[in-house]
C-alpha positions in Angstrom: 12.6 1.6 -27.6 12.9 2.4 -23.9 9.9 4.6 -23.9 7.8 2.0 -25.7 8.9 -0.6 -23.1 7.9 1.6 -20.2 4.5 2.2 -21.8 4.0 -1.5 -22.2 4.9 -2.2 -18.6 2.6 0.6 -17.4 -0.3 -0.7 -19.6 0.2 -4.2 -18.4 0.2 -3.2 -14.7 -3.0 -1.2 -15.3 -4.6 -4.4 -16.6 -3.3 -6.4 -13.7 -4.7 -3.8 -11.3 -8.1 -4.0 -13.0 -8.1 -7.8 -13.0 -6.8 -8.2 -9.5 -9.5 -6.0 -8.0 -11.9 -9.0 -8.1 -9.6 -10.9 -5.8 -8.5 -8.0 -3.6 -9.1 -8.3 0.1 -10.1 -12.0 -0.2 -7.1 -14.4 0.3 -9.3 -16.7 2.3 -12.1 -16.7 -0.3 -14.0 -14.0 1.5 -14.4 -16.1 4.7 -13.4 -14.8 8.1 -10.2 -16.6 9.4 -11.1 -19.0 12.2 -7.6 -20.4 13.2 -4.2 -18.9 14.0 -2.8 -20.2 10.6 -5.7 -18.8 8.6 -5.3 -15.5 10.3 -1.6 -15.4 9.6 -2.1 -16.4 5.9 -4.8 -13.8 5.5 -2.6 -11.1 7.0 0.3 -12.1 4.8 -1.9 -12.2 1.7 -4.1 -9.1 1.9 -1.4 -6.5 1.2 -0.1 -8.6 -1.8 -3.4 -9.8 -3.4 -4.9 -6.3 -2.9 -3.0 -4.4 -5.7 -4.0 -1.1 -4.2 -2.5 -2.0 -0.8 0.6 -3.3 -2.5 1.0 -0.2 -4.5 0.7 1.9 -1.3 3.4 0.0 0.5 5.7 0.2 -2.5 5.1 4.0 -2.9 5.8 4.5 0.8 9.1 2.7 0.5 10.0 4.8 -2.6 9.0 8.1 -1.0 10.9 7.2 2.3 14.2 7.1 0.4 14.0 10.9 0.0 14.3 11.4 3.8 16.7 10.6 6.6 14.1 8.9 8.7 13.1 6.6 5.9 13.1 3.4 7.9 11.0 5.0 10.7 8.6 6.4 8.1 7.9 3.0 6.6 7.4 1.5 10.1 5.2 4.4 11.0 3.0 3.6 8.0 2.8 -0.1 9.1 1.9 0.9 12.6 -0.8 3.3 11.3 -2.4 0.4 9.4 -2.8 -1.4 12.7 -4.6 1.6 14.2 -6.8 1.6 11.1 -7.7 -2.1 11.6 -8.6 -1.3 15.2 -10.8 1.6 14.2 -12.7 -0.7 11.9 -13.0 -3.4 14.6 -14.5 -0.8 17.0 -17.3 -0.3 14.5 -16.4 3.2 13.4 -17.8 4.0 10.0 -15.6 5.7 7.4 -17.7 6.8 4.4 -16.4 6.1 0.9 -13.3 4.4 2.3 -12.4 2.7 -1.0 -12.6 6.0 -2.8 -10.3 7.6 -0.2 -7.9 4.7 -0.6 -7.8 5.3 -4.3 -7.2 9.0 -3.8 -4.4 8.2 -1.4 -2.7 6.2 -4.2 -3.1 9.1 -6.6 -1.4 11.4 -4.1 1.4 9.1 -3.3 2.1 8.4 -7.0 2.0 12.1 -7.8 4.5 12.9 -5.1 6.8 10.2 -6.5 6.5 11.7 -10.0 7.2 15.1 -8.6 10.1 13.7 -6.5 10.8 16.7 -4.3 12.0 16.3 -0.7 9.3 17.3 1.8 9.5 18.2 5.5 9.5 15.2 7.8 6.3 16.3 9.5 4.5 16.3 6.1 5.8 12.9 5.2 4.8 11.4 8.6 1.4 12.9 8.4 0.9 11.6 4.9 2.0 8.1 5.8 -0.1 8.0 8.9 -3.3 9.1 7.2 -2.7 6.7 4.3 -1.9 3.9 6.7 -5.1 4.6 8.6 -7.2 4.4 5.5 -5.6 1.2 4.2 -5.7 -0.4 7.6 -9.3 0.5 7.9 -10.1 -1.3 4.7 -7.8 -4.3 5.6 -9.8 -4.6 8.8 -12.9 -5.6 7.0 -11.8 -9.2 6.5 -11.1 -9.8 10.2 -14.3 -8.5 11.7 -15.8 -11.0 14.0 -12.7 -13.2 14.3 -11.6 -14.8 17.5 -8.5 -13.4 19.4 -6.1 -16.0 18.0 -6.7 -15.4 14.3 -7.0 -11.7 14.9 -3.6 -11.6 16.5 -2.0 -13.7 13.8 -3.7 -11.5 11.1 -2.0 -8.5 12.7 1.3 -10.4 12.8 1.0 -11.3 9.1 0.3 -7.7 8.2 3.3 -6.5 10.2 5.7 -9.0 8.6 4.6 -8.6 4.9 4.2 -4.8 4.9 7.5 -4.2 6.8 9.3 -6.6 4.4 7.9 -5.0 1.3 8.3 -1.4 2.5 11.8 -1.8 3.9 12.9 -4.0 0.9 11.7 -1.3 -1.5 13.5 1.4 0.6 16.8 -0.5 0.3 16.5 -1.0 -3.4 15.4 2.7 -3.9 18.4 3.9 -1.9 20.7 2.1 -4.4 18.8 3.5 -7.4 19.1 7.1 -6.2 22.8 6.9 -5.1 24.8 9.9 -6.2 27.0 7.9 -8.5 24.0 6.9 -10.5 22.9 10.5 -11.2 19.1 11.0 -11.4 17.5 7.9 -12.8 13.8 8.0 -13.7 13.0 4.8 -11.9 11.1 6.4 -9.0 9.1 8.6 -11.3 8.2 5.5 -13.3 7.1 3.8 -10.1 5.1 6.8 -9.3 3.3 6.8 -12.6 2.4 3.1 -12.1 1.0 3.9 -8.6 -1.1 6.7 -10.1 -2.5 4.3 -12.7 -3.4 1.8 -10.0 -5.1 4.6 -8.1 -6.9 5.8 -11.1 -8.2 2.4 -12.0 -9.3 1.8 -8.5 -11.1 5.2 -8.4 -12.8 4.6 -11.7 -14.1 1.2 -10.5 -15.5 2.7 -7.4 -17.2 5.5 -9.2 -18.7 3.2 -11.8 -20.1 0.5 -9.5 
């Protein structure tokens, strides 16, 4: 019964990922924010409406639990997304960015399924590169915005990504507590992230 339930949840999330892709990156209806409030709402909404970005933050929070510097790892990812946004705003072109984002999800998910501790430098590098990629894509919706909505967009990204990443980290720490043994929860989360990445990659390769 438990296996069937997990399969059902995974299948449902895959369908959600496919359906949500049509709305991903467009909490303001595809329009560039023009006010402080619009920028803030856009920043808060993008990492949630974009299922690929949400999956990345969740995966980062889950992976961070395997390391002492978990909190700093999550915050490092968030900071890297800001740099990615800045790179986009400077007009730098990153080819096949959506495909790279999908691949980053496959990698994060696979590492969660594998669930083996890695050296801190490897974790930091992975989170920074992933954050840069996702930040670059998130920067698309704020191109051409005035300073006020741009600043509030960054603020929104900081608040929502930190809240999700650190919240997942706190929950994951409880799930992997020694008294609970070795629950499969993180591996299930990793499998879901892999599915989201696979769906995103398939969509990019077929459009």
